N, C-alpha and C positions, 0 to 999 in steps of 0.2 A: 605295518610292522612286520619285520621278517622273523622267522623262527629262531634266529640266533640269540634273541634276548633271554631265552630260558636257560642257556648254558651255565651261567653263574649259579643259578638255583640248583641245577642238577649236580654241579660239582660240590656245592655246599651239602646237599642231601647225601651224596656219596661219601663225603668225609665224615659226616655225623654217623651214618650207618656203620662205616668202617670202625670208628672209635667205639661205638656201642658193642659191636661184635668182639673187638679186642678186649674191652673191659670185662665183658661177660665171660670170655674164655679165661682171662686171668683170674677172675673171681672163682670160677669152677676149679681151676688148677690149684689155687690156694686152699679151697675147701677140701679138695682131694688130699692134699698134703697134710692138712690138719686131721682129717678123719682116718687116714691110713698110717697108723703108728707101726713102725717096724716090729716084726715078730720077736726080735731079740732084745727089745727095749726092756730095761730093768724098771720095775714099778717103784716109785717113791711116793709114799703117802704123806701129803702136806696138810697140816692142820694149823689154821690161824686162830688165835685167841688173844684176848686183851692181855698183854701187848707184846706177843712174841710168836715166832713160828716154830713148830716142831716137825721133824722129818723122820719117817720110818722107812728103812731100806727093806728090800725083799727078804733078807736074812734075819730080820727082826731088830737090827741095830737101830737105835734111836739117837737123834741129835737135836739139840735145842739151839736155835740161833745161828748155827753153822751147818752147812751142807757140803760134804766132801764127795766129789764125783770124779770119774776118770775121763781124761781126754779121749775123744773118739768113740765113746760108748753111748748108744742111744738110751735115753731115759724118758719114761712116761710118768708125769705127775698126776696123781689123783688128789684133787684139792677140795677141801671142805673147811668149815669153821665150827667152833664150839659154842660161840656166844652171840656175836653180831656179825654182820657182813664185813668181810675184809676183801682185799684184792691183792693177789700174789703177783709180784712184779720183779723180773730180772731184766732191767732195762738193757743191759749190754747184749742180751740174747733175744730181745724183742718178745719176751714172754709177759703177758698180762692176762690173768684169768681171775674171775670172781671166786671168792671163797664164801660159800653160802651155807648156813646151818641146814642140815638135813638133805643136802644135795652134794653129789660128787661131780665136779667139772674136771675135764682132763686137758692136758697140753703135753706135747713132747718136743724134744730137741736133742741135738748131739753137740756137746761142748767141743769146740775145735781149737781152743788154745788155752794153755795152762795159765793160771793166775787167780786173782781174787776179784770178785765182782759183788757189788751191793745187791741185797734183796730188800725190797721195800713193801710196805702196805700202801696201796694207791686208792684206798677207800677210807674216808673219815670214819674211824671206829671208836671214837671217844677221846677223852682229855689227853691221854698220853700217846695218841696216834703217831705223832712225830718221832717217838722212840721205837716204833715197831719196825726194827731193821734186823737184817741178818747178813750173813756173808756166804756166798758160794765160793768154794775153793776147788778149782779144777786142777787135778794132779796129772802129771805125765803118765 
């Protein structure tokens, strides 16, 4: 047998190693983005409870069921729960973070287009879970 029969294996190994390096680099990049909230991000305290969301802005303004934000401004959510586990989800902005009693989880984003977007609970939290909705209103 000649030495050429190993070429397909080496090509396969090279492709697999390249993919693993790429996926690892992407995962590191995503983690870096998640961890490094912009310094100018406004903090919004998000509290889930059966069966609604409350939002508290940095200036103390509180909203229930609706969240008004400005387009182009970075926001950092500090998410927790009062009673049982919930999951804060803004599907259009790919935000999904657990809301857990006694713990603060964070997520940040910059709304990039004005409009109204649904906020949902994505963790079964009791009989009226399906009603636990809110609205994100992004203003110009």
